[in-house]
C-alpha positions, 0 to 999 in steps of 0.5 A: 120210567117203566121200572122193575118195581117190586124186588119179590116179583119185580116185573110189574107195571109201574103203579100197578098194585101187586096181587096178594101173596099166596102164602100157603103156596109159599109154605108148601114149597118147603115141604116139596123141597124137604121131600127132595132133600130127604130123597138125596140124603137118606139111602138106602130107601129101605131104611124108611120101612113102610114109607120106603116107596114114598121117600124113594119118590122124592124126585116126583116133587120137581114137576110140582115146582115146575107147575107151581112156577107157571102158576105163580108167574101167570098169577103175578103177570095176569094184568099185562095186556102187552108182552113187547120188548119192554115187558120181556126185558123187565121180566127177564131181569126179574127172573135173573134177580130172583134165581141167579145170585144164589144159583151162582153161589152154589155153583162156586161152592160146588166148583171150589170144593174140588178144584182138581176137577178142572184138570179135564176139559170136559169139566171146564165145559160143564162149568161154563154150561152151568154158569150159562144155565144150559147144562140140562141140554146135554146128558154128558155135562148135566150132573158134573157139579151141583146135581139138583141145579139141572132143574134150574137149567130147565126153569131158565128155558121155561122163563125164556118161553113164558112171555110168548105164551102166557096170554095165549093160554088163557082159557075162556071156560072151565072146559077149555081150561080142562082141555089145556090141562089134559093136553099138557098132561098127555104131552108130559106123559108121552116121552115116559110112555115111550121110554117104558115101551123101549127100555122098560127096565130103566123106566121102571127102576131108578138104579138101572142105567138107561140113556133114553130115560136119563134124557127124558128126565133132564131135557127141558123141552120134554119137561116144558108141558109140566110148566105150561100146565100151571098157566091155564090153572092160574087163569082158572083161579083168577077168572073162573074161580072155584068156590071155597068148598070146591077148593077144599074138595080139590085139596082133599082129592089132590092130597089123597091121590098124591099120598096114595100114589107115592105110598105105592110108588115102588109099583109105578115106573119111576120115570113116570113119577118124575115126569108129570104123572102127578100133574092132576094131583098137583093141580088140585093141590095148588088150586085148593091152597090158593083159596082162603080156608082153614087149611091155607090159613094154617099154612100161611103162618109166618114161620112156615112162610119163611121156611117156604121162602128159604126152600130155594136155598135148601133145594140148591145146597142140600146135595152139595152139603150132604156130599161134602160131609160124606167126603170129608167127615164120613157122615152117614146116610141113615135117618138120624144122620139126616135129622142132624144134617137138616138141623144145620141145613134149614137154618143155613138155608134161612140165613142164605135167603135173608143174607144173600138171596133177598138183598142180592135180588133187591140190589139187582133190581135197584141197579136195573132201575137206575140204568134203564128207562123205557117209555111208559 
């Protein structure tokens, strides 16, 4: 039986020993999700004082998730030498088992909180698009229900593409890897630069309406380079691995570039921050945290890893939860309000991970194994 074997990342070859979990990268997902959550919960950004620019750039964490996704998927499937139909089926069911149960629950919560919305046909169409995870392909329906779920629609497209490209993007030298990364960075920046030329006001400021910028921020095809950049990066880690000292230098450099850029985010076009400007910094951070050293060891503690594993639930539910509190209880959007909201949201996210996401994934994997057989 060519089975889906591991509920955490199930699409592996039977008998193959799964590579070690990069625990520091799991933990850092929580920090990125927290940045996004605070970006949505606390308004206006001026409440943060000197940190206003940093916190107003919470949307810049989404490209980090995209790059990290490409990296982890390649790291997990690097042993695959064939990507035929059997592998594709195993891979796709693995991705469905990983993201869809909690995604569907969040969508049902969003829709159920206001059933009157279905009085309009466009909202019914939007709901169906959300169910099929294709909402990001239309700017008319992308934000009707759970707003952050647009990035999952993009991820679904990335998953569709991945089996066809990840072996072809394996660099043979560090120079070739650097060329791939520079190419994907340039492709990620092409559309934002075009928007900056055509609609500078909308490209610079989040609050200025602009359909072109909105399309660029949501269109999966334009976001694909951010995901693809993670693929050669993973091959570098696996076969052209930097030394431990070099990893620490990259981590320090990437973190410095990230924090300095975000601190001065008010002086940078927001569409560029949200569409891959920071890919080089994120690449250095991911590669730096993949190696064993003092920093990655600190980030690999069990509590931080659990927070990282529950970050998907935090990302999916924080916006709806915050909106629900505001509508029904008049909850504020100050920093103290954010703290008590997070005091509820974080334990809720852990519960959703342990009680919904993890067991649902396992049951889907078991169902698939019991109903599908392929020649070894």
